[in-house]
C-alpha positions as CSV (number, residue, x, y, z in Angstrom):
1,M,-78.5,40.3,-6.3
2,E,-76.4,42.4,-3.7
3,N,-72.6,41.6,-3.3
4,T,-72.9,41.1,0.4
5,G,-70.4,39.5,3.1
6,F,-66.3,38.9,2.7
7,A,-65.1,37.2,0.0
8,E,-63.0,34.6,1.2
9,T,-59.4,33.7,-0.1
10,M,-57.0,31.1,-0.9
11,A,-55.6,30.9,2.7
12,G,-54.4,27.2,3.4
13,I,-55.8,25.5,-0.1
14,S,-54.0,25.3,-3.8
15,R,-55.6,24.1,-6.7
16,T,-54.3,21.1,-7.9
17,H,-56.0,19.7,-10.9
18,Y,-57.9,21.9,-13.3
19,C,-61.3,21.2,-13.5
20,G,-61.1,19.6,-17.2
21,E,-58.2,17.1,-16.4
22,L,-60.3,14.8,-14.3
23,R,-60.8,11.4,-15.3
24,P,-61.8,7.7,-14.2
25,A,-58.2,7.3,-13.3
26,H,-58.2,10.5,-10.5
27,I,-60.8,8.2,-8.5
28,G,-60.0,7.9,-5.7
29,Q,-57.9,10.9,-5.1
30,E,-58.8,14.1,-3.0
31,V,-58.1,16.8,-5.4
32,T,-58.8,20.6,-5.1
33,V,-60.1,23.0,-8.4
34,C,-61.1,26.3,-8.6
35,G,-63.3,28.1,-10.8
36,W,-66.6,29.7,-11.8
37,V,-70.2,28.5,-11.1
38,Q,-71.8,27.5,-15.0
39,R,-74.9,26.1,-13.0
40,Q,-76.6,25.0,-9.7
41,R,-79.0,22.4,-9.2
42,D,-80.6,22.0,-6.2
43,L,-82.1,18.6,-6.0
44,G,-83.5,19.2,-1.9
45,Q,-81.3,16.2,-0.2
46,L,-78.3,17.1,-3.0
47,I,-77.0,20.0,-4.7
48,F,-74.7,19.9,-7.8
49,I,-72.6,22.6,-9.3
50,D,-71.2,22.4,-12.5
51,L,-67.8,24.2,-12.2
52,R,-65.8,26.0,-15.4
53,D,-62.4,27.1,-16.1
54,R,-60.3,27.6,-19.3
55,T,-60.0,23.6,-19.3
56,G,-63.7,22.7,-18.9
57,I,-67.0,21.7,-16.7
58,V,-66.3,18.9,-13.7
59,Q,-70.0,18.6,-11.0
60,L,-69.0,18.8,-7.9
61,A,-71.7,17.2,-6.0
62,F,-73.3,18.0,-2.3
63,D,-75.0,14.8,-1.1
64,D,-74.1,15.2,3.2
65,E,-77.0,17.8,4.8
66,S,-75.1,16.8,8.5
67,K,-72.5,19.2,6.8
68,T,-74.8,22.4,7.0
69,D,-72.0,24.5,6.3
70,L,-70.8,22.9,3.3
71,F,-74.4,22.6,2.2
72,E,-75.4,26.8,2.8
73,K,-72.7,27.8,0.5
74,A,-73.5,25.9,-2.2
75,F,-77.0,26.8,-1.7
76,T,-76.2,30.6,-2.4
77,A,-73.8,29.6,-4.7
78,R,-75.4,31.3,-8.3
79,A,-74.1,32.0,-11.9
80,E,-70.4,33.2,-12.0
81,F,-69.6,32.8,-8.2
82,V,-65.9,31.9,-8.2
83,L,-65.3,28.6,-6.2
84,A,-62.6,26.8,-4.7
85,A,-63.9,23.0,-3.9
86,K,-61.8,20.3,-2.2
87,G,-63.0,17.0,-1.9
88,L,-63.0,13.1,-3.3
89,V,-63.0,12.1,-7.0
90,R,-66.1,9.0,-7.3
91,E,-67.4,7.3,-10.4
92,R,-70.9,9.7,-11.0
93,A,-73.9,8.0,-10.9
94,S,-75.9,9.4,-13.5
95,K,-72.8,9.4,-16.3
96,N,-73.0,12.6,-19.4
97,M,-70.7,10.9,-22.0
98,E,-71.1,14.1,-23.7
99,I,-68.2,15.7,-22.0
100,P,-64.7,14.5,-21.4
101,T,-65.5,14.8,-16.7
102,G,-68.7,13.0,-17.2
103,E,-67.9,9.6,-16.0
104,I,-66.6,11.4,-12.6
105,E,-67.8,13.6,-9.8
106,I,-66.1,15.0,-6.9
107,E,-67.4,14.7,-3.5
108,V,-66.8,18.1,-1.7
109,S,-65.4,18.4,1.5
110,E,-64.5,22.5,1.4
111,L,-65.6,24.8,-0.6
112,R,-64.6,28.3,-0.2
113,V,-66.4,31.3,-2.5
114,L,-63.8,33.3,-3.2
115,A,-65.9,35.9,-5.0
116,R,-69.6,36.8,-5.7
117,S,-70.8,37.7,-8.9
118,E,-73.8,39.7,-10.2
119,T,-76.4,38.8,-13.0
120,P,-74.3,38.9,-16.2
121,P,-75.7,40.5,-19.2
122,F,-75.8,37.5,-21.2
123,A,-75.2,33.9,-20.2
124,I,-71.8,32.4,-20.6
125,E,-71.9,30.2,-22.6
126,E,-71.0,28.6,-26.1
127,D,-72.0,30.2,-29.8
128,S,-73.4,33.2,-28.2
129,N,-75.9,35.0,-30.4
130,V,-75.5,38.4,-28.4
131,N,-75.2,41.6,-30.6
132,M,-71.0,42.6,-30.7
133,A,-71.5,45.8,-28.7
134,T,-72.8,44.4,-25.5
135,R,-70.0,41.6,-26.4
136,L,-67.1,44.2,-26.0
137,K,-68.5,46.5,-24.5
138,Y,-68.4,43.2,-21.6
139,R,-65.4,41.3,-22.9
140,Y,-64.0,40.2,-19.8
141,L,-66.7,38.0,-19.5
142,D,-67.6,37.4,-23.3
143,L,-63.9,35.6,-22.7
144,R,-64.9,33.4,-20.5
145,R,-67.2,31.9,-22.9
146,P,-64.9,28.3,-24.0
147,D,-65.0,28.7,-27.8
148,M,-63.7,32.2,-26.9
149,Q,-60.8,30.1,-24.8
150,R,-60.3,27.5,-27.6
151,I,-59.5,30.4,-29.9
152,L,-57.2,32.6,-27.6
153,M,-55.3,29.3,-26.6
154,A,-55.3,28.1,-30.1
155,R,-53.5,31.9,-30.9
156,H,-51.2,30.8,-28.0
157,R,-50.0,27.2,-29.6
158,I,-49.6,29.4,-33.0
159,A,-47.1,31.8,-31.5
160,K,-45.4,29.1,-29.4
161,T,-44.8,27.0,-32.3
162,A,-43.7,29.8,-34.2
163,R,-41.1,30.4,-32.2
164,D,-39.8,26.9,-31.4
165,Y,-39.9,26.4,-35.1
166,F,-37.7,29.2,-35.8
167,D,-35.6,28.6,-32.4
168,E,-34.4,25.0,-34.3
169,N,-33.8,26.8,-37.5
170,G,-31.1,29.1,-36.4
171,F,-33.3,31.9,-36.0
172,L,-32.9,35.0,-33.0
173,E,-35.9,37.0,-32.0
174,I,-35.0,40.5,-31.6
175,E,-37.0,43.2,-30.6
176,T,-37.4,46.4,-32.9
177,P,-38.6,49.5,-31.3
178,D,-42.3,50.8,-31.1
179,L,-41.1,54.2,-31.2
180,I,-40.2,54.9,-34.9
181,K,-39.8,57.6,-37.5
182,S,-43.2,58.2,-39.7
183,T,-42.4,57.1,-42.9
184,P,-45.4,57.5,-44.3
185,E,-45.8,55.3,-48.0
186,G,-49.4,53.4,-48.1
187,A,-51.7,53.1,-44.4
188,R,-51.7,56.4,-42.2
189,D,-49.4,56.5,-39.5
190,Y,-50.4,56.1,-35.7
191,L,-48.2,59.8,-34.3
192,V,-47.0,59.8,-31.0
193,P,-46.3,63.3,-29.6
194,S,-42.5,64.0,-28.4
195,R,-42.3,66.0,-24.9
196,V,-38.5,66.4,-25.5
197,F,-38.6,67.9,-29.2
198,P,-41.8,69.8,-28.8
199,G,-43.8,70.0,-32.5
200,E,-42.2,66.7,-33.3
201,F,-43.5,63.3,-33.3
202,F,-42.8,59.2,-33.4
203,A,-44.9,57.0,-35.3
204,L,-46.0,53.2,-33.7
205,P,-45.0,51.0,-36.4
206,Q,-46.9,49.5,-39.4
207,S,-44.3,47.1,-39.6
208,P,-40.8,46.0,-38.8
209,Q,-39.6,46.1,-41.9
210,L,-36.6,48.8,-41.7
211,Y,-35.1,47.8,-38.5
212,K,-35.2,43.8,-39.8
213,Q,-33.4,44.7,-42.9
214,L,-30.6,46.8,-40.4
215,L,-30.4,43.7,-38.7
216,M,-29.5,42.2,-41.6
217,V,-26.7,44.8,-42.5
218,S,-25.7,44.3,-38.9
219,G,-25.0,40.8,-39.8
220,F,-27.6,38.5,-37.5
221,D,-28.4,36.8,-40.7
222,R,-31.7,35.1,-39.0
223,Y,-34.0,37.0,-37.4
224,M,-37.6,36.4,-36.0
225,Q,-40.2,38.5,-33.6
226,V,-43.6,38.3,-32.6
227,A,-44.5,41.6,-33.6
228,R,-46.9,44.3,-32.9
229,C,-48.3,46.6,-35.2
230,F,-50.6,49.3,-36.4
231,R,-52.3,51.1,-38.8
232,D,-54.5,54.2,-39.2
233,E,-57.0,53.1,-41.4
234,D,-60.9,51.7,-42.2
235,L,-61.4,48.3,-40.5
236,R,-62.8,45.5,-42.2
237,A,-63.8,42.0,-40.7
238,D,-60.0,41.0,-41.0
239,R,-58.4,43.9,-39.9
240,Q,-57.6,46.1,-36.7
241,P,-55.9,49.3,-36.1
242,E,-53.4,46.8,-34.1
243,F,-52.5,43.6,-34.7
244,T,-49.8,41.3,-34.5
245,Q,-47.3,39.9,-36.8
246,I,-45.2,36.3,-37.2
247,D,-42.2,38.3,-39.1
248,F,-38.8,37.0,-40.4
249,E,-35.6,37.8,-42.4
250,M,-32.9,36.1,-43.6
251,S,-29.7,36.7,-45.3
252,F,-27.6,35.2,-48.3
253,V,-30.7,34.1,-49.6
254,E,-33.0,34.0,-52.8
255,Q,-36.6,33.2,-52.8
256,E,-36.5,29.4,-52.9
257,D,-34.5,29.9,-49.2
258,V,-37.7,32.2,-47.6
259,M,-40.4,30.3,-49.3
260,A,-39.4,26.7,-48.4
261,I,-38.8,28.2,-44.6
262,G,-41.9,29.4,-44.7
263,E,-43.5,26.7,-45.6
264,G,-42.0,24.4,-43.2
265,F,-43.7,26.6,-40.0
266,I,-47.2,27.0,-41.6
267,Q,-47.0,23.1,-41.9
268,R,-46.0,22.9,-38.4
269,A,-48.5,25.1,-37.3
270,Y,-51.4,22.9,-39.0
271,K,-50.0,20.1,-37.4
272,E,-49.8,21.3,-33.9
273,V,-52.9,23.1,-33.7
274,R,-55.4,21.5,-35.8
275,G,-53.5,17.5,-36.2
276,I,-53.5,18.3,-40.3
277,D,-50.6,17.4,-42.2
278,I,-49.8,19.9,-45.4
279,P,-48.1,18.2,-47.9
280,L,-45.2,20.7,-49.4
281,P,-44.1,22.2,-51.5
282,L,-47.3,24.3,-51.6
283,P,-48.8,25.0,-55.4
284,R,-47.6,28.0,-56.8
285,M,-49.1,30.3,-59.3
286,T,-47.9,33.7,-60.8
287,W,-50.2,36.7,-60.4
288,Q,-51.5,37.1,-63.9
289,E,-52.7,33.4,-63.8
290,A,-54.7,34.4,-60.3
291,M,-56.1,37.8,-61.9
292,E,-57.0,36.1,-64.9
293,R,-58.4,32.6,-63.7
294,F,-59.7,34.0,-60.0
295,G,-60.2,37.7,-60.5
296,S,-58.2,38.2,-56.8
297,D,-54.4,37.8,-55.7
298,K,-55.5,35.7,-52.6
299,P,-57.6,33.5,-54.6
300,D,-60.0,31.4,-53.2
301,L,-59.5,27.7,-55.0
302,R,-62.2,25.6,-52.8
303,F,-64.7,25.7,-55.6
304,G,-64.9,26.5,-58.9
305,M,-66.6,29.5,-61.1
306,E,-63.1,30.3,-63.0
307,L,-62.9,33.5,-64.7
308,R,-63.2,32.5,-68.6
309,N,-61.8,36.2,-71.0
310,V,-65.0,35.8,-73.8
311,S,-63.5,39.1,-75.4
312,S,-62.8,37.2,-78.7
313,C,-66.1,36.1,-79.2
314,V,-67.0,39.2,-79.0
315,E,-65.0,41.4,-80.9
316,K,-66.7,42.3,-83.7
317,T,-70.0,43.1,-81.9
318,E,-72.3,45.7,-82.1
319,F,-73.6,45.4,-78.7
320,K,-72.0,49.1,-77.5
321,V,-71.5,48.1,-73.6
322,F,-69.1,45.4,-75.1
323,Q,-67.6,47.0,-78.3
324,G,-67.1,50.5,-75.9
325,A,-64.8,48.0,-73.5
326,L,-63.0,46.3,-75.8
327,Q,-61.8,49.5,-78.0
328,G,-61.3,50.9,-74.4
329,G,-58.2,48.1,-74.6
330,G,-60.4,46.8,-71.3
331,S,-62.1,43.0,-71.9
332,V,-65.1,41.4,-71.2
333,R,-64.9,38.2,-69.1
334,G,-67.5,36.0,-67.0
335,I,-68.0,33.3,-64.9
336,N,-70.3,30.3,-65.1
337,G,-72.6,29.7,-61.7
338,K,-73.6,26.0,-62.6
339,G,-77.0,24.9,-61.6
340,L,-77.7,28.2,-60.2
341,A,-81.0,29.1,-62.5
342,E,-83.7,27.6,-59.9
343,K,-81.7,29.5,-57.3
344,L,-81.8,33.0,-58.4
345,S,-84.8,34.3,-59.3
346,R,-84.7,37.9,-62.1
347,K,-85.1,39.6,-58.7
348,E,-82.2,38.2,-57.3
349,I,-79.8,38.8,-60.2
350,D,-81.0,42.4,-60.4
351,K,-79.8,42.8,-56.7
352,L,-76.5,41.4,-57.6
353,G,-76.3,43.5,-60.8
354,E,-76.7,46.6,-58.4
355,W,-74.5,44.9,-55.6
356,I,-71.4,45.1,-58.2
357,K,-71.2,48.5,-59.0
358,A,-69.5,48.8,-54.8
359,Y,-66.7,46.9,-57.2
360,G,-66.5,49.5,-59.8
361,A,-68.1,47.9,-62.8
362,K,-71.0,49.5,-64.8
363,G,-73.5,46.7,-64.6
364,L,-73.9,42.7,-65.0
365,A,-74.5,41.0,-68.0
366,W,-76.0,37.8,-67.6
367,T,-78.2,35.0,-69.1
368,R,-80.8,32.4,-67.2
369,L,-80.7,29.3,-68.4
370,A,-84.0,28.5,-66.7
371,E,-86.7,26.7,-68.5
372,K,-87.5,29.4,-69.6
373,E,-84.3,31.2,-70.8
374,T,-83.4,35.0,-70.5
375,S,-80.6,36.9,-71.0
376,S,-79.7,40.9,-70.5
377,Y,-77.6,41.0,-73.6
378,E,-78.1,37.9,-76.0
379,K,-80.6,40.0,-78.0
380,F,-78.2,42.5,-78.6
381,L,-75.3,40.2,-80.0
382,S,-75.4,38.2,-82.9
383,P,-76.4,34.3,-82.7
384,E,-73.2,33.2,-83.0
385,E,-71.5,35.6,-80.8
386,A,-74.6,34.5,-78.1
387,A,-73.7,30.9,-79.2
388,A,-69.8,31.8,-78.8
389,I,-70.1,33.0,-75.0
390,R,-72.3,29.9,-74.4
391,E,-69.9,27.4,-75.6
392,A,-66.7,29.8,-74.0
393,L,-68.0,29.5,-70.6
394,S,-69.6,25.6,-70.6
395,A,-72.7,26.8,-70.3
396,Q,-75.3,24.2,-69.8
397,P,-79.0,24.2,-69.0
398,G,-79.8,25.3,-65.6
399,D,-76.4,27.3,-65.5
400,V,-76.5,31.3,-65.0
401,L,-73.6,33.1,-67.3
402,F,-72.6,36.4,-65.4
403,L,-70.5,38.5,-67.4
404,V,-68.8,42.1,-66.8
405,A,-67.4,44.2,-69.8
406,S,-65.0,47.5,-68.8
407,D,-62.5,49.2,-70.8
408,E,-59.8,48.5,-67.6
409,D,-59.5,44.2,-66.5
410,A,-59.0,45.5,-63.0
411,T,-62.5,46.4,-62.7
412,V,-63.7,43.2,-64.7
413,F,-60.7,41.3,-62.0
414,A,-62.3,42.8,-58.7
415,A,-66.2,42.5,-59.9
416,L,-66.2,38.8,-61.1
417,G,-63.7,37.5,-58.3
418,A,-66.1,39.2,-55.5
419,L,-68.8,38.0,-57.3
420,R,-67.6,34.4,-57.8
421,C,-66.6,34.6,-54.2
422,E,-70.2,35.8,-53.0
423,L,-71.8,33.2,-55.0
424,A,-70.0,30.5,-53.3
425,R,-71.0,32.0,-49.4
426,R,-74.4,32.1,-50.3
427,F,-74.8,29.0,-52.2
428,E,-73.1,27.0,-49.9
429,L,-70.2,25.6,-52.7
430,I,-66.8,25.8,-50.5
431,D,-65.7,22.7,-49.2
432,A,-64.5,23.4,-46.1
433,S,-63.0,20.3,-45.8
434,R,-59.9,20.5,-46.5
435,P,-57.6,23.4,-46.3
436,C,-55.8,25.4,-49.3
437,L,-52.7,26.9,-49.2
438,L,-50.6,27.9,-52.3
439,W,-48.2,31.4,-53.1
440,V,-48.9,33.2,-55.4
441,T,-45.8,35.0,-57.4
442,D,-44.8,37.4,-59.6
443,F,-46.7,40.6,-58.5
444,P,-46.0,43.7,-59.9
445,M,-43.7,46.0,-59.1
446,F,-45.8,49.0,-59.2
447,E,-49.7,50.3,-59.7
448,Y,-50.7,53.5,-61.1
449,S,-52.9,55.6,-57.9
450,K,-55.1,58.2,-60.0
451,E,-55.2,59.8,-56.5
452,E,-51.8,60.3,-56.3
453,G,-51.1,60.6,-59.8
454,R,-48.4,58.5,-59.7
455,W,-47.0,54.8,-59.3
456,M,-47.2,53.1,-56.0
457,A,-45.2,50.4,-54.6
458,T,-47.2,47.4,-54.9
459,H,-45.7,46.0,-51.9
460,H,-43.1,48.3,-50.6
461,P,-40.4,50.1,-51.7
462,F,-37.6,48.2,-50.5
463,T,-38.7,44.8,-52.8
464,M,-36.3,43.7,-55.4
465,P,-37.8,43.9,-58.7
466,N,-37.5,41.5,-60.4
467,P,-33.5,41.3,-62.5
468,E,-35.4,40.3,-65.9
469,D,-37.1,43.6,-65.6
470,L,-34.6,46.0,-64.7
471,D,-34.2,47.8,-67.9
472,K,-38.1,48.9,-67.8
473,L,-38.0,50.4,-64.3
474,E,-38.2,54.1,-65.5
475,S,-39.3,53.5,-69.0
476,D,-42.4,50.8,-68.7
477,P,-42.8,51.1,-64.6
478,G,-46.2,48.8,-65.1
479,S,-44.5,45.6,-67.0
480,V,-41.9,45.1,-63.7
481,R,-43.0,41.6,-62.0
482,S,-41.4,42.2,-58.4
483,L,-39.7,39.3,-56.3
484,A,-42.3,39.0,-53.9
485,Y,-44.6,36.3,-52.5
486,D,-47.6,35.9,-50.4
487,M,-49.4,32.7,-48.8
488,V,-52.5,32.3,-49.8
489,I,-54.5,29.9,-47.2
490,D,-58.4,29.9,-48.2
491,G,-58.4,33.0,-50.1
492,Y,-57.0,34.8,-47.4
493,E,-53.5,36.6,-48.0
494,A,-52.4,34.8,-44.7
495,G,-48.6,36.4,-45.6
496,G,-46.2,38.3,-47.9
497,G,-43.0,38.7,-48.7
498,S,-40.1,39.1,-50.9
499,I,-36.4,39.5,-51.8
500,R,-35.3,43.1,-50.6
501,I,-33.1,45.5,-52.5
502,H,-29.9,45.6,-51.0
503,D,-27.8,47.9,-53.2
504,T,-28.0,51.6,-52.6
505,N,-27.8,52.4,-56.1
506,L,-30.8,50.5,-56.9
507,Q,-32.6,51.6,-54.3
508,E,-32.0,55.2,-54.6
509,R,-33.5,54.2,-58.5
510,M,-36.7,52.4,-56.7
511,L,-37.4,55.4,-54.9
512,E,-36.9,57.8,-58.1
513,A,-39.4,55.5,-59.8
514,L,-42.0,56.1,-56.9
515,G,-41.5,60.2,-57.5
516,F,-39.6,61.1,-54.8
517,E,-36.9,63.4,-55.0
518,K,-33.7,62.4,-53.5
519,E,-33.9,64.9,-51.1
520,D,-37.1,63.8,-49.8
521,A,-35.8,60.2,-50.3
522,Q,-32.6,60.7,-47.7
523,N,-34.9,62.8,-45.6
524,R,-37.3,59.4,-45.0
525,F,-35.5,56.9,-45.2
526,G,-31.6,58.0,-45.3
527,F,-30.5,56.2,-41.9
528,L,-31.6,53.4,-44.5
529,L,-30.1,54.6,-47.6
530,D,-26.5,55.0,-45.6
531,A,-26.6,51.6,-44.0
532,L,-26.7,49.8,-47.7
533,K,-23.6,51.6,-48.0
534,F,-21.7,49.9,-45.4
535,G,-22.0,45.9,-47.1
536,A,-25.4,44.8,-47.0
537,P,-26.1,41.0,-47.5
538,P,-28.9,39.8,-49.9
539,H,-31.5,39.0,-47.8
540,G,-35.7,38.1,-47.7
541,G,-38.2,37.7,-45.6
542,M,-41.9,37.6,-44.9
543,A,-44.3,37.8,-42.3
544,W,-48.0,36.1,-41.3
545,G,-50.5,38.2,-40.1
546,L,-50.9,36.2,-36.4
547,E,-54.7,37.1,-36.5
548,R,-55.6,35.5,-39.5
549,L,-53.3,33.0,-38.6
550,V,-55.8,32.1,-36.3
551,M,-58.9,33.2,-38.2
552,V,-58.3,30.1,-41.1
553,L,-57.2,27.8,-38.9
554,M,-60.0,27.8,-36.9
555,G,-62.1,28.9,-39.0
556,V,-63.4,32.4,-37.9
557,S,-64.4,35.0,-39.6
558,D,-64.2,38.1,-37.5
559,M,-61.1,39.0,-36.7
560,R,-62.5,40.4,-33.5
561,D,-63.2,36.7,-32.0
562,V,-58.9,36.0,-32.6
563,I,-58.2,39.4,-30.6
564,A,-58.8,39.0,-26.7
565,F,-59.6,43.5,-26.5
566,P,-60.4,44.0,-30.1
567,K,-62.0,47.6,-31.2
568,V,-64.6,48.5,-33.0
569,A,-65.3,49.6,-36.9
570,S,-64.1,53.4,-35.7
571,S,-61.3,52.5,-33.7
572,A,-63.1,52.7,-30.6
573,D,-62.8,50.0,-27.2
574,L,-66.0,49.8,-26.1
575,M,-65.3,48.5,-23.3
576,S,-62.7,50.9,-21.8
577,Q,-63.9,53.9,-24.1
578,A,-60.9,54.6,-25.5
579,P,-59.7,56.8,-26.9
580,A,-60.8,59.5,-24.6
581,P,-59.9,63.2,-23.6
582,V,-57.0,63.3,-21.9
583,D,-56.3,66.5,-18.8
584,E,-54.9,69.7,-20.3
585,K,-52.0,70.1,-18.1
586,Q,-50.6,66.9,-19.7
587,L,-51.7,68.3,-23.6
588,E,-49.6,71.5,-22.3
589,E,-46.6,69.3,-21.5
590,L,-46.8,68.4,-25.4
591,G,-47.5,71.8,-27.0
592,I,-50.8,70.4,-27.8
593,R,-54.3,72.6,-28.5
594,L,-57.5,71.1,-29.6
595,A,-59.9,72.1,-32.4
596,P,-63.4,72.0,-31.1
597,Q,-64.5,68.1,-31.3
598,D,-67.6,66.0,-30.7
599,T,-67.6,62.1,-30.4
600,S,-70.3,60.6,-29.0
601,K,-71.3,57.7,-27.5
602,A,-73.6,56.8,-31.0
603,Q,-70.5,57.4,-33.5
604,R,-68.2,54.9,-31.4
605,E,-70.9,52.1,-31.4
606,E,-72.8,52.6,-34.4
607,T,-70.3,50.1,-36.5
608,A,-69.3,47.5,-33.9
609,D,-71.9,45.0,-35.4
């Protein structure tokens, strides 16, 4: 449709109510509402328009044909036209009890067409099945959909709840810088070239970590911030290059104090947003227990299929797959897919065997206890070994037993942990009626990186080691536990934190254990090391990913649905076409010369879905 004519304005008229607010109590009142046309129904002598804003829909009624101009405007209104309507609220003759405003309508006396609209590329409606690339290209239209607006309004409420809660508990909101020094340790930094210092760069913060610790040194003993963060890393459904943290830090505390504040906030958030009472204190589980039972440091406890170590059942086996794993210092572990024998065919099990290789496993051993029993491994075992495994996994007719063997426990945990979650999703075993929250504690201080050839910090280099393990810091770093803790919600790491190192000598030992030379440590973290020399209090804190919180509270599976203007997996913005080339003059001012590159539209959009 051609966009003709001039749009009217709001001059002399003012909105009195949102569309979704009107109820029978407003009957007889003159109101003015504004919004977008959801649909128009022309019944000849009657015209009805469903007008939509962020609160809902209300019906506009035009039934006086003597008002020619008014009827003409209503007749020409189409989907997504922007209207302002003034009129009298009256009882609706044909009620629609499926919407909150379904008992009333507005008898319109004045109508203004504030803007016309072309036909949108997709319908503005709930639960759209439009492909993600189209949704993101026309994100401003996608955000008009009621389900998207509910999610973003919930995001607002969570952020507001955070500010209110932390203010009530004596925290001050203090902003930390967005242009900082690059201190690469973990994900890649986004770099910002400096015009004033040619050849030098700022970095965008991956978190406010160092600055919030400096605020503790400064005497602001309770800090919080709704902080923007940036990480140049490969994206997944629950990651974005720019995201928001609800971040806090506090002084003169130990781990229990920080966790009490953290779970108090999450209890408030669930009550405010979902109306759910979360009992406190939250249950706790050590990292070791989480890995042994669920194969993950973010265990989903809403279903069973716990891992079982069956290594003792086959410790003398001649089956080379199991034997090799045990001799290499690893293990053989399994899960029981209860009642899945009739739901999983041999072909589907073979596909799972290929799928699990993405997690480092060389294969998947299985026994299918259907009417005709079949197994990929029992023929290689003695009858006693096979029976012992069945007993260890509580096997019954109708079950499918899955085993993974590796000389590295981490591989077994990763493979079986992912498999149990995949089976739970595929066969709808998850009890989504109740949220499941817990703390995971006692994380390893270090993890060894084969790529780097050195120990890396499991969380970050400023985490306090467990005082009981300090004597192992140099001699046996792999066994050192940290005073770190993660809050896990429904199988997601929703937030995490730690007690921090507040002693300069211990911080220097920690950096040395991570392979930093003294000069390199000073160059990267000197401002923090220097600050710790001037009286740093014991302190700790944590942060939640705001997007992750919105996802778990609202039951959303894709992080892009909880961000107003997200990126696709290539980190591109399909709507604005960012990133984009810049003028040569801008590059000259920054002293930057580009190597030839080719970034096609196809490369931008290939990972949108």
